[in-house]
C-alpha positions as CSV (number, residue, x, y, z in Angstrom):
1,M,35.6,33.1,-29.4
2,N,33.3,31.7,-32.0
3,E,30.7,28.9,-31.4
4,R,33.1,26.1,-32.9
5,I,35.9,27.1,-30.4
6,R,33.6,27.5,-27.6
7,K,32.4,23.9,-28.0
8,L,35.7,22.5,-28.5
9,R,37.1,24.4,-25.3
10,E,34.2,23.2,-23.3
11,Q,34.7,19.6,-24.4
12,S,38.4,20.0,-23.1
13,V,37.7,21.7,-19.9
14,S,35.0,19.2,-18.9
15,T,36.3,16.0,-19.8
16,R,37.9,14.0,-17.1
17,P,41.3,12.6,-17.7
18,S,41.6,8.7,-18.2
19,I,44.2,6.3,-18.4
20,S,44.3,4.3,-21.7
21,P,46.0,1.1,-22.0
22,E,46.5,1.5,-25.7
23,R,50.1,2.7,-25.8
24,A,51.2,-0.1,-23.3
25,R,49.4,-2.7,-25.3
26,I,51.1,-1.7,-28.5
27,I,54.7,-1.3,-27.0
28,T,54.3,-4.5,-25.3
29,E,53.6,-6.4,-28.2
30,A,56.4,-4.6,-30.2
31,Y,59.0,-5.5,-27.6
32,R,58.1,-9.1,-27.8
33,S,58.7,-9.3,-31.4
34,P,62.0,-11.0,-32.8
35,E,62.8,-7.9,-34.9
36,V,62.9,-5.5,-32.0
37,Q,64.7,-7.9,-29.6
38,R,67.6,-8.4,-31.9
39,A,68.0,-4.7,-33.0
40,S,70.2,-2.1,-31.3
41,A,68.7,0.1,-28.5
42,P,68.1,3.0,-30.8
43,V,66.7,0.9,-33.7
44,Q,64.5,-1.0,-31.1
45,R,62.8,2.6,-29.9
46,A,62.4,3.6,-33.4
47,L,60.7,0.3,-34.3
48,V,58.4,0.5,-31.3
49,F,57.6,4.0,-32.3
50,K,56.7,3.0,-35.9
51,A,54.2,0.3,-34.4
52,L,52.7,3.2,-32.3
53,M,52.2,5.4,-35.4
54,E,50.9,2.6,-37.4
55,K,48.5,1.1,-34.8
56,K,47.2,3.8,-32.3
57,S,44.0,5.1,-32.7
58,V,43.3,8.1,-35.0
59,F,40.1,10.3,-34.9
60,I,38.9,13.6,-35.9
61,D,36.3,15.1,-33.8
62,E,33.3,17.2,-34.7
63,G,34.5,20.8,-35.6
64,E,38.4,20.1,-35.1
65,L,40.8,21.9,-37.3
66,I,44.1,20.7,-35.8
67,V,44.2,16.8,-35.4
68,G,46.1,14.3,-33.5
69,E,45.9,13.0,-29.9
70,R,48.2,10.8,-27.8
71,G,45.4,8.5,-26.9
72,P,42.1,7.1,-28.5
73,A,40.0,9.9,-27.0
74,H,40.6,13.6,-25.7
75,K,42.6,13.6,-22.5
76,A,43.1,9.6,-22.7
77,T,46.4,9.5,-21.3
78,P,49.0,6.7,-22.1
79,T,51.2,5.0,-19.7
80,Y,54.8,4.4,-20.2
81,P,55.7,1.0,-18.5
82,E,59.1,0.7,-20.1
83,V,60.0,3.9,-17.7
84,C,58.0,3.0,-14.9
85,C,55.5,0.1,-14.6
86,H,53.1,1.2,-12.1
87,S,51.2,-1.5,-9.9
88,L,47.6,-2.0,-9.6
89,Q,47.5,-0.1,-6.5
90,D,49.0,2.8,-8.3
91,L,46.4,2.7,-10.9
92,E,43.5,2.4,-8.2
93,T,45.2,5.5,-6.6
94,L,45.1,7.5,-9.7
95,N,41.4,6.7,-9.9
96,S,40.3,7.3,-6.4
97,R,42.4,10.3,-5.1
98,P,40.6,13.5,-4.8
99,K,42.9,15.6,-6.7
100,T,44.6,15.0,-10.1
101,N,42.8,12.0,-10.6
102,Y,42.4,9.6,-13.7
103,A,39.5,7.5,-14.7
104,V,40.9,3.8,-14.7
105,D,38.3,1.2,-15.9
106,E,38.2,-2.7,-15.3
107,E,39.7,-3.6,-18.7
108,T,42.8,-1.3,-18.1
109,L,43.2,-3.0,-14.6
110,K,42.8,-6.4,-16.2
111,F,45.2,-5.7,-18.9
112,Y,48.0,-4.5,-16.6
113,H,47.3,-7.5,-14.4
114,D,47.4,-10.0,-17.2
115,E,50.1,-8.5,-19.7
116,V,51.8,-5.3,-18.7
117,I,53.0,-6.0,-15.1
118,P,54.2,-9.6,-15.9
119,F,56.3,-8.5,-19.0
120,W,57.7,-5.2,-17.5
121,R,58.4,-5.9,-13.9
122,G,62.1,-6.1,-13.8
123,R,62.7,-4.8,-17.2
124,S,61.5,-1.2,-16.7
125,M,63.9,1.5,-16.5
126,R,63.2,2.2,-12.8
127,D,63.5,-1.2,-12.0
128,R,66.8,-1.7,-13.6
129,I,68.3,1.4,-12.2
130,F,67.1,0.1,-8.7
131,A,68.6,-3.1,-9.3
132,E,72.2,-1.4,-9.9
133,M,72.1,0.8,-6.7
134,T,74.0,0.1,-3.6
135,P,72.2,-1.0,-0.3
136,E,73.5,2.5,1.1
137,W,71.9,4.4,-1.7
138,K,68.6,2.6,-1.4
139,T,68.7,3.2,2.5
140,A,69.2,7.0,1.6
141,Y,66.4,7.0,-0.9
142,E,64.1,5.5,1.5
143,A,65.3,8.1,4.0
144,G,64.2,10.9,1.6
145,I,67.7,12.1,0.9
146,F,66.9,11.6,-2.8
147,T,63.4,12.7,-3.5
148,E,63.2,11.8,-7.2
149,F,65.6,10.7,-10.0
150,M,63.4,10.7,-13.2
151,E,62.0,7.4,-11.8
152,Q,58.5,8.0,-13.4
153,R,59.4,10.0,-16.4
154,A,62.1,10.7,-19.0
155,P,64.0,14.0,-19.5
156,G,61.9,16.8,-21.0
157,H,62.2,20.7,-21.2
158,T,63.1,20.5,-24.9
159,V,62.3,23.2,-27.2
160,L,61.9,23.0,-30.9
161,G,63.9,25.5,-33.2
162,D,62.6,26.5,-36.5
163,K,63.9,23.7,-38.8
164,I,60.5,22.2,-39.4
165,Y,59.1,25.3,-40.8
166,H,61.9,25.0,-43.5
167,Q,62.3,21.3,-44.2
168,G,59.9,18.5,-44.4
169,L,60.6,15.0,-42.8
170,L,61.5,13.8,-46.5
171,D,64.1,16.6,-46.6
172,I,65.3,15.5,-43.3
173,I,65.5,11.8,-44.2
174,K,67.6,12.7,-47.3
175,D,69.9,14.6,-44.8
176,I,70.1,11.3,-42.7
177,E,70.8,9.3,-45.8
178,S,73.8,11.6,-46.6
179,S,75.0,11.4,-43.2
180,L,75.0,7.6,-43.5
181,A,76.8,7.4,-46.5
182,R,79.5,9.8,-45.2
183,L,80.4,7.4,-42.1
184,D,83.8,6.3,-41.8
185,F,83.8,2.9,-40.4
186,F,87.7,2.6,-40.6
187,N,88.7,5.8,-38.8
188,D,85.8,6.6,-36.6
189,S,85.5,4.3,-33.5
190,E,81.9,5.8,-33.2
191,A,80.6,5.2,-36.7
192,L,78.7,2.0,-35.8
193,D,76.8,4.0,-32.9
194,K,76.0,6.8,-35.3
195,Q,74.7,4.5,-37.8
196,E,72.4,2.9,-35.6
197,E,71.2,6.3,-34.4
198,L,70.9,7.7,-37.9
199,K,68.8,4.5,-38.9
200,A,66.7,5.1,-35.9
201,M,65.9,8.5,-36.9
202,A,65.0,7.8,-40.5
203,I,62.5,5.0,-39.2
204,C,60.9,7.6,-36.7
205,A,60.4,10.2,-39.5
206,R,58.9,7.7,-42.0
207,A,56.6,6.6,-39.1
208,L,55.3,10.2,-38.4
209,I,54.6,10.5,-41.9
210,T,52.7,7.3,-41.7
211,Y,50.7,8.7,-38.8
212,A,49.7,12.0,-40.7
213,H,48.6,10.0,-43.8
214,R,46.2,8.1,-41.6
215,H,44.6,11.2,-40.5
216,A,44.4,12.3,-44.1
217,E,42.6,9.1,-45.1
218,L,40.4,9.5,-42.4
219,A,39.5,13.1,-43.2
220,R,38.8,12.0,-46.8
221,Q,36.4,9.2,-45.4
222,M,34.7,11.8,-43.3
223,A,34.3,14.3,-46.1
224,A,32.9,11.7,-48.7
225,V,29.6,11.2,-46.2
226,E,29.7,14.8,-44.7
227,K,26.3,16.7,-45.3
228,D,27.5,20.0,-44.2
229,P,29.1,21.8,-47.2
230,Q,31.4,23.9,-44.9
231,R,32.5,21.0,-42.8
232,K,33.0,19.0,-46.1
233,R,35.4,21.7,-47.2
234,E,37.1,21.6,-44.0
235,L,37.6,17.8,-43.9
236,E,39.0,18.0,-47.5
237,K,41.3,20.8,-46.3
238,I,42.6,18.6,-43.2
239,A,43.2,15.8,-45.6
240,E,45.2,18.0,-47.9
241,V,47.2,19.4,-44.9
242,C,47.8,15.9,-43.5
243,D,49.1,14.7,-47.0
244,W,51.5,17.4,-47.2
245,V,53.0,17.8,-43.5
246,P,55.1,16.5,-42.1
247,A,56.5,14.9,-45.2
248,G,56.9,18.3,-46.9
249,A,57.8,21.7,-45.5
250,P,54.7,23.6,-44.7
251,R,53.3,26.1,-47.3
252,D,50.8,28.2,-45.3
253,F,49.7,29.0,-41.6
254,W,47.4,25.9,-41.2
255,E,50.2,23.6,-42.5
256,A,52.8,24.9,-40.0
257,L,50.6,24.7,-36.9
258,Q,49.7,21.1,-38.1
259,Y,53.2,20.2,-38.8
260,Y,54.3,21.4,-35.2
261,W,51.4,19.6,-33.6
262,F,52.3,16.0,-35.3
263,V,55.9,16.5,-34.1
264,H,54.6,17.2,-30.4
265,V,52.3,14.3,-30.4
266,G,55.2,12.2,-31.8
267,V,57.4,13.0,-29.2
268,T,55.0,12.8,-26.2
269,T,53.7,9.6,-27.7
270,E,57.0,8.1,-28.0
271,Y,58.5,8.9,-24.4
272,N,57.2,10.3,-21.1
273,T,58.9,13.6,-21.8
274,W,57.6,15.1,-18.4
275,D,58.4,18.1,-18.0
276,S,57.4,19.6,-21.5
277,F,58.2,19.7,-25.1
278,N,57.8,23.3,-26.3
279,P,57.1,25.2,-29.5
280,G,59.5,27.9,-28.5
281,R,59.2,31.3,-30.3
282,L,55.8,30.6,-31.9
283,D,55.1,34.3,-33.1
284,Q,58.5,34.4,-34.9
285,H,58.2,31.0,-36.3
286,L,54.7,31.3,-37.5
287,Y,54.8,35.1,-38.7
288,P,56.3,34.4,-42.4
289,F,53.3,32.2,-42.9
290,Y,50.5,34.6,-41.4
291,K,52.2,37.6,-43.4
292,K,52.3,35.5,-46.6
293,G,48.5,34.5,-46.0
294,L,47.4,38.1,-45.4
295,E,49.2,39.1,-48.7
296,E,47.7,36.5,-50.9
297,G,44.3,36.8,-49.5
298,T,44.2,33.2,-48.2
299,L,44.3,34.1,-44.4
300,D,42.9,36.9,-42.3
301,S,43.3,37.7,-38.8
302,E,40.1,35.9,-37.7
303,K,40.9,32.8,-39.2
304,A,44.5,32.8,-37.9
305,K,42.9,33.4,-34.4
306,E,40.3,30.5,-35.0
307,L,43.4,28.0,-35.9
308,L,45.6,29.2,-33.0
309,Q,42.6,28.5,-30.5
310,A,42.1,25.1,-32.0
311,F,45.7,24.5,-31.4
312,W,45.5,25.8,-27.8
313,V,42.6,23.2,-27.2
314,K,45.1,20.5,-28.4
315,F,47.5,21.3,-25.6
316,N,44.7,21.4,-23.0
317,N,43.8,17.8,-24.3
318,Q,47.2,16.5,-23.1
319,P,47.3,15.8,-19.4
320,A,50.6,15.1,-17.8
321,P,51.5,11.5,-17.6
322,P,50.2,9.8,-14.4
323,K,52.4,9.9,-11.5
324,V,52.1,8.7,-7.9
325,G,54.2,9.0,-4.7
326,V,57.0,11.5,-4.3
327,T,56.8,12.6,-7.9
328,A,53.1,13.4,-7.5
329,E,53.7,15.4,-4.2
330,E,56.4,17.5,-6.1
331,S,54.2,18.1,-9.1
332,G,50.3,17.5,-8.3
333,T,49.0,18.9,-11.6
334,Y,47.6,17.8,-14.9
335,T,49.9,20.6,-16.5
336,D,52.6,19.1,-18.9
337,F,54.5,22.5,-18.8
338,A,54.6,23.2,-22.8
339,L,55.6,26.8,-22.5
340,I,55.1,29.2,-25.6
341,N,57.4,32.2,-26.0
342,I,56.7,35.3,-27.6
343,G,58.2,38.7,-28.1
344,G,61.8,39.1,-27.2
345,L,64.5,39.7,-30.0
346,R,65.0,38.4,-33.4
347,P,68.3,36.5,-34.0
348,D,69.9,39.8,-35.5
349,G,69.1,41.5,-32.5
350,R,66.2,43.7,-33.6
351,D,62.6,43.8,-31.9
352,G,61.1,40.3,-32.1
353,A,57.4,41.2,-31.6
354,N,55.2,41.5,-34.5
355,E,51.3,41.4,-35.2
356,L,51.1,37.5,-34.5
357,S,52.4,38.5,-30.9
358,Y,49.6,40.4,-30.2
359,L,47.0,37.9,-31.9
360,I,48.5,35.3,-29.6
361,L,48.0,37.3,-26.4
362,D,44.4,37.9,-27.6
363,V,44.0,34.1,-27.9
364,I,45.7,33.7,-24.3
365,E,43.2,36.1,-23.0
366,E,40.1,34.5,-24.8
367,M,41.1,30.8,-24.0
368,R,42.0,31.0,-20.4
369,L,43.2,27.4,-20.5
370,V,45.7,25.7,-18.3
371,Q,47.6,24.6,-21.1
372,P,49.7,25.7,-22.8
373,S,51.5,27.8,-20.6
374,S,52.7,31.2,-22.1
375,M,55.4,33.6,-21.4
376,V,56.2,37.1,-23.1
377,Q,59.8,38.0,-23.5
378,I,60.6,41.8,-22.9
379,S,63.6,43.5,-23.9
380,A,64.4,47.1,-24.1
381,K,63.9,47.0,-27.7
382,N,60.3,45.9,-27.4
383,P,57.6,48.6,-27.6
384,D,55.9,49.5,-24.5
385,S,52.6,48.2,-26.1
386,L,53.6,44.8,-25.7
387,L,54.3,44.8,-22.1
388,L,51.1,46.8,-21.5
389,R,49.0,44.3,-23.3
390,A,50.5,41.5,-21.5
391,L,49.9,43.2,-18.1
392,K,46.4,43.8,-19.2
393,I,45.8,40.0,-19.1
394,V,48.0,39.3,-16.1
395,R,45.8,41.6,-14.0
396,T,42.7,39.6,-14.8
397,G,44.1,37.1,-12.4
398,F,44.3,34.2,-14.6
399,G,47.8,33.3,-14.1
400,Q,49.3,33.9,-17.6
401,P,51.4,35.0,-19.4
402,S,54.6,35.2,-17.4
403,I,57.0,37.9,-18.1
404,F,60.6,37.4,-18.4
405,N,63.5,39.8,-19.1
406,T,65.0,38.9,-22.6
407,D,68.0,40.8,-22.1
408,A,69.0,38.8,-18.6
409,I,68.2,35.4,-20.3
410,I,70.5,36.5,-23.2
411,Q,73.4,37.4,-20.8
412,E,72.9,34.1,-19.0
413,L,73.0,31.8,-22.0
414,V,76.2,33.8,-23.4
415,R,77.9,33.3,-20.1
416,Q,77.3,29.7,-20.3
417,G,79.0,29.6,-23.7
418,K,76.2,30.1,-26.3
419,S,76.4,32.3,-29.3
420,V,74.8,35.8,-29.2
421,E,72.4,34.5,-32.0
422,D,71.7,31.3,-30.4
423,A,71.0,33.0,-27.1
424,R,68.7,35.6,-28.9
425,K,66.6,32.5,-30.4
426,G,66.3,31.0,-26.9
427,G,64.3,31.8,-23.9
428,A,62.5,29.8,-21.2
429,S,60.8,26.3,-21.1
430,G,58.9,24.1,-18.6
431,C,58.5,25.5,-15.1
432,V,61.1,27.2,-16.0
433,E,64.6,27.0,-17.4
434,A,66.4,29.2,-19.9
435,G,68.1,27.7,-22.8
436,A,68.9,28.0,-26.5
437,F,66.0,26.7,-28.5
438,G,66.6,23.9,-31.0
439,T,70.2,23.4,-30.2
440,E,70.0,21.7,-26.9
441,A,68.1,19.6,-24.4
442,Y,67.8,19.5,-20.7
443,I,67.9,17.0,-17.9
444,L,66.6,17.7,-14.5
445,T,68.9,17.3,-11.8
446,G,69.1,17.9,-8.2
447,Y,66.4,16.7,-5.8
448,F,68.9,16.1,-3.2
449,N,67.2,16.9,0.2
450,I,70.0,18.6,2.2
451,P,67.9,19.5,5.1
452,K,67.2,15.7,5.4
453,V,71.0,15.1,6.0
454,F,71.0,17.2,8.9
455,E,67.7,15.7,10.3
456,I,69.1,12.3,10.3
457,T,72.7,12.9,11.2
């Protein structure tokens, strides 16, 4: 890796995760506003997301090429009091426990005491669920029969398809507006619900464009005073990229990576999607941009590798949202379980490995970061060289990439009722589940402690 990437990696690895009150402050203010309070539930969430994208801190650190963070600093982790309002004791535990701790300063504790806890106690999703449960259920929960029910997190394990690489958000907004115009309020009993959902989607899309434009403006301001000619050009390029994506469809490799990253930050800022929001088949999504750049002479393998490595650092800057109690016992890790898939098959059934698959394996080997997680899909149609390259990394003891049988995944997804094409586009996400990428989402189920039933009966 070059000196820039070495510095970015070292900063990411050495920075202690911290709890940032910024998101809690913005959403608490937003939910207090009359406009949000009188809106439907989907539009409420969209308006709160709009407030986040307009008000959350933006910064571009020295040497960065891919921009955007959930918090006001690297590894500054937001809280999600609308899902679970942690107590002051929870925050003190996060600060003091020996493993997977988060720095919590006095300002955050005071803000939680004065503003967050008084507003969200009784309003959070966890509190409202508990209020609806029967005494028998609560007794079973306290006994440990149910060990978790998404009480400190929202559903995750969602994997992006390839839509964003072909459409900008302005194009998607036009599709939303067309869907709104086609609603039949006379014959469709769900038309009103669909209208509210579509309105919320358009608000969110525009909000993410605003967030990107704020980065573009910051990059221009930084470029105007930058003394180093190379960094000045990079900042001007960052401004150009952020002006274009996610509003428009990406035109080159850099824009494709940045577009995905804005979507990732948007999703994980809006809600606590633990476990994982995933980019899916990264080598296949990015290959057309890689190939085009090589052919036009605007990109070479070293620049593509540097951009991918900068992209890898951004994942490692995102610790999992804070969790305590049984949730922490189940998953005592900073990892947010974003899982990058490479290899496998193309939608038409041909070998899906390409030059970028091997370049991504080089990045995995050099970066040796906890996040993102990575996996290689191996089919009978893949060349032996793909498996051998992956095994060379595995034998170093780093723990990545994992290796999955593509043909078995496809068989399982088809058995579930997916089309063969959707199954070939799919793979694994999180820690780990197989699914069709870009067409479905998951919710974690289970957490039913059967041995405990035998113990107490």
